[in-house]
N, C-alpha and C positions, 0 to 999 in steps of 0.2 A: 472537411481537407483531411482529416486523417483516416478516413475510411478503407484508403487503399493501403494504408499502413500498420492498421491494427487488427487484431483478431481476439475473439474470446474465445480462450481454451477451456471449452465446454466439458472436455472429459475429466476436469479435476471438480467433481460435483460435490459441493457441500453446501449446507444451508447457512454456514456461516464464514464462507470464503468465494470471493470473484476473482477470477485470473483472467488477464489479458497480456497480449503479446504485441510489442511494438517494435517494427523491424527499423534498426538504425544500420547506419552504413559499416559499423565495425563489429556490433555484437546484437544479438536480439536482447530485448528490455522486458524482463517479466514482471509486470505489476499484480502484486497480490493485495487485495483489499481484504481484511479480516476484522470481524465483530468475536473478539474473544468471550469466553463464557462468565460471567459476573461471579465476584468473589461472595460466596455464602458462607459466611463465618458459622452459620449453626450446623453446616455440613462441610466440615472444612476438607475433610480427605476426599470427600467426592468432589468438590470444586477444584481441588488441585489436579484430581485424576482427569477432570474434563479438560483443563487447562492444557496438561501436558499431551492429552490425545491429540488436540489442536496443533501444537509445537509439532508434534509428530505427522501431521499431515501437510504443515507446511515444509516439513524437512523433507517429505517424501516428494513434492513437486520440486524443489530445488534439487534433490538427487537426480532426478530424472532430466534435469536440465542443466547439467554442469557446465556447460557451454555457454552459459547466458549469463547477464546482469541481472540484478534485482533490486526491486523497489517495494517494501513490505510496509503497508500503511494500514491505521484505522484505528479503531477504540481496540485498547488492548486490556483494558481494565487491569491495569497494574501500573505501579510506580516503581521504573526499574532504578530511579536513584535512592528509593528506601530500603535498605537491605533486610528490614524486618517484613517486609510485604510478602506474603504467603507464595505470590507467584513470581518475585523478582528474579530468585536463584535459577528458575529453569528458562525464563526469558533472557537474562542475561547470560548464560551459557550458552543459549542457541544464537545470538547474536554474535558473541565471541569465536563460537566455532565455525561460523560460516563468514568470519573476517566482515562483519558489517559495522556500520555506525550509525548513530542516531543523529539525524540533521540538527537537531538542538546544538550539537557541539560547533556548529557554524551560523548561530543565531548570536548575534552580539550582545543583545539584552538579555539573554537566557540567564536566568538563576534558578537551580532546581529547589531551591527553599521557598520561592515567589511567585514562578511562573506556573500559571494553571491553565487547564483545557477544558475544566468541568467544573461548574458552580450551581448551586441551588441556595435556598436561605439559609442554610447552616454551614455548607461547608465549600471548600475549594478542593480540587485535586488536580493530578498530572497523569493522565491516564491515555492520553493521545499522541501516537507517535508516527513518525514517518523514518524508517530505518533503510538504508542504501550499501548496495555493495560498496568496497571501498574504491574501486574505481570511478563508481559512479558520484562518490562525495566530491571527485575533481571538478565535475560539471555543475556542482550546485552553485545558482547564484544568487540565490535568496531565501530565507526562510522567515516565517513570522507566524504569530496566532492572531488571528482575526477576531476582532471584537466589534461587531456591527450591529447597528440597533434593530435592523431585520431579521436579525437570526434569532430564530423562536426555539432552537434547540438548548437544551442546559449544557452542551458541549459547543466549544470554541473550535473552528477549523484551523487546522494545522497547514498552512500554504506553504510548498516548497515549488520553486521555479528551478530548471534545470534546462542546459543547453545540450542538445543532441542533434546530431546530423541524421535525419530520418532517410530510408530508402522505402522504396515501393515494396509490398509483397512479391512482386517478380523479380526484384533485385534490382532496380534501375533505380539510380539517385532520383532523390526528390528535387522537384523543379519550384522554384520561388513562387512560381504563379500558379495559381490554383485552375485547372481547366474543367474540373467536374461540377456539376450544377447541385445546388442544394436538393437534399435528398428528402423526399416527404415520405417515412418510412412506411404510413399506413396505406399508401397508396401503390406500393409493390405488390406485384404479384408472387407467387410462391416461387415461380421460376427465378425472378428477378432477386428475391431473398436469397436465394441459393449462392449468388454472385458475391454475398455480403457476409455470408454465413459459413463457419467453419465447423466440419462433422467430422469425428473420429470414430 
C-alpha cells in the first residue's frame, strides 16, 4: 500500500546508509537508516575519524534536502547520554545543529541509566536510536523498545509510531482504500520494475 508513496533515493550510495523518501501531504519525509562504525578503542583516532566521516555523509544528504523533514534511525554504536563516549560529542553536535530530537524523550519508561537496546552475556548498552526533526516529533504517537522471545539479534528493536498524512508520488491525496493488488516483486519484468524504481 506504500508503493506509490515511497521511493529509494539510490543516488545516496553508501554501504552503511539506506535512504527512502516518503511523500506526505505537507512535506517530504526522508528516512535515513544507518549502521555507524564500531568503536575500536585500540585504534581510537581512526574509529572517531570513520564515525565523523559518516556524520558528514548524513549531513550532506540533509543539506541537499533542506525542504524535507527527517527520521534518522539505526545502530549508532554510541551512547549519546554518556559524555565520556568517544562518539557522543560528534553525534550530539550533529543532532542539535539540525534541531532534531531523540524519540526516547517521548518514551514514558525511558531512563538513560537503565534502558538498553543491546545486550550480551557480559553487558547491556544503549546504542540504537530514532532521531526525528522537531516537526516530526509532534506526530510521534508511541515509542518503545521491543523485547521479543523470537528476536535472535543481540540488539532490541526501537519501535516508533508516527501519524502522517500521505500523498501519492504524483501529489494526489492518499485514499484510505487500497486499490493496488499485492505485488510479487520477483514476477515483475524489467519494464514493470521501472514503474516502482527511481533512478537519477
